[in-house]
C-alpha positions in Angstrom: 0.0 0.0 0.0 1.5 3.4 -0.9 2.0 6.0 1.7 1.0 9.6 1.5 3.0 12.0 3.7 2.8 15.7 4.3 4.3 18.1 6.8 3.4 21.7 5.8 3.6 24.4 8.5 1.2 27.3 7.9 1.2 30.7 9.6 -2.3 32.0 9.3 -3.1 35.6 10.1 -6.4 37.4 10.1 -8.0 40.5 11.8 -11.3 41.5 13.2 -13.5 43.4 10.8 -12.2 47.0 10.6 -9.5 45.9 13.1 -11.8 46.6 16.0 -10.1 45.9 19.3 -12.4 43.1 20.6 -9.6 41.3 22.5 -8.3 43.9 24.9 -9.2 41.7 27.8 -6.5 39.1 28.3 -9.0 36.6 29.6 -11.1 36.5 26.4 -8.0 36.6 24.3 -6.7 33.5 26.1 -10.0 31.7 25.8 -10.2 32.6 22.1 -6.7 31.3 21.4 -7.6 28.0 23.0 -10.8 27.8 21.1 -9.1 28.5 17.8 -6.6 25.7 18.6 -9.5 23.3 19.2 -11.0 24.4 15.9 -7.8 23.5 14.1 -7.6 20.1 15.9 -11.2 19.3 14.8 -10.1 20.0 11.2 -7.2 17.5 11.5 -4.7 20.3 11.7 -2.2 20.1 14.6 -1.9 23.5 16.2 1.6 24.5 17.4 0.6 27.9 18.8 -2.2 30.4 18.6 -1.7 34.0 19.7 -2.4 37.6 18.7 -3.3 41.0 20.0 -6.4 43.0 20.6 -7.5 43.0 16.9 -6.0 40.0 15.2 -4.8 36.4 15.6 -1.9 34.3 14.4 -2.2 30.5 14.1 0.8 28.3 13.4 -0.3 24.7 12.5 0.4 21.7 10.4 -1.9 21.6 7.4 -4.2 18.6 7.1 -3.3 16.3 4.3 -7.0 15.8 3.5 -8.6 19.3 3.7 -8.0 22.4 1.8 -6.6 25.5 3.4 -9.6 27.6 2.3 -12.0 25.1 4.0 -10.0 25.2 7.2 -10.0 29.0 7.3 -13.7 29.1 6.7 -14.4 26.6 9.4 -12.1 28.2 12.0 -13.6 31.7 11.3 -17.2 30.6 11.3 -16.9 28.5 14.5 -14.9 31.1 16.4 -17.3 33.9 15.3 -20.3 32.0 16.6 -18.5 31.2 19.8 -17.5 34.8 20.4 -21.0 36.1 19.8 -22.2 33.8 22.6 -19.8 35.5 25.1 -22.1 38.4 25.8 -23.5 41.6 24.5 -20.1 43.1 23.9 -19.5 40.6 21.1 -22.8 40.6 19.3 -21.4 42.8 16.5 -18.2 40.7 16.3 -16.9 39.7 12.8 -13.7 38.7 11.2 -12.3 40.4 8.2 -13.3 38.7 4.9 -9.7 37.9 3.9 -6.6 36.4 5.5 -2.9 35.8 4.9 -1.3 32.5 5.1 2.4 31.8 4.7 4.5 28.7 4.6 7.1 28.2 7.4 10.1 25.9 7.0 10.7 23.4 9.8 13.9 25.2 10.8 12.0 28.5 11.3 9.1 27.1 13.4 10.8 28.0 16.7 11.2 31.6 15.5 7.6 31.9 14.5 6.5 30.4 17.8 8.5 33.1 19.6 7.1 35.8 17.3 3.5 34.7 18.0 4.2 34.3 21.7 5.4 38.0 21.9 2.5 39.6 20.0 1.3 41.9 22.8 4.8 43.3 23.3 5.4 43.6 19.5 2.2 45.6 19.1 3.2 48.2 21.6 5.5 49.4 18.7 3.6 48.4 15.5 0.0 48.2 14.6 -1.5 45.2 12.7 -1.4 46.8 9.3 2.3 47.6 9.6 3.0 44.1 10.8 1.0 42.5 8.0 2.6 44.6 5.3 6.1 43.6 6.6 5.2 39.9 6.7 3.9 40.1 3.1 7.0 41.9 2.0 9.2 39.2 3.6 7.3 36.6 1.7 7.3 38.4 -1.6 3.6 39.0 -1.6 2.4 42.2 -3.2 -0.6 43.9 -1.4 -3.3 45.8 -3.1 -4.3 48.1 -0.2 -7.8 48.6 -1.8 -8.7 45.0 -1.0 -6.7 44.0 2.0 -8.4 46.1 4.7 -12.0 45.5 5.5 
């Protein structure tokens, strides 16, 4: 029987709609990150770390061999949005931005990305989400069309 093997690390980044700061409270941020990790696991994607700041999230995970990336992102966003809206009146208007960015990570760079995600709150004392996302895209050779990136 032939074997099919895959080990593809993905760094997924997406923001709240209009970059609203829904996650100022560390408690809800911690709960959200754990919930997002559970969503990845239920999609057969092994999460390494989930983190972020008050208006966006970063997810580092192994891509499932049997599900498309687009399907995983849709499931994670839909489930987490529904979950957040159940957290009280302050989240009834919650929504994720329509788009996302996902970038491959080589095995040797996984520890660096883990550290980067772990230090998001500190990082965002100096840079906002948009500056961060532009820089990540630049490093990966992705050209942004600013008319369509920010919603």
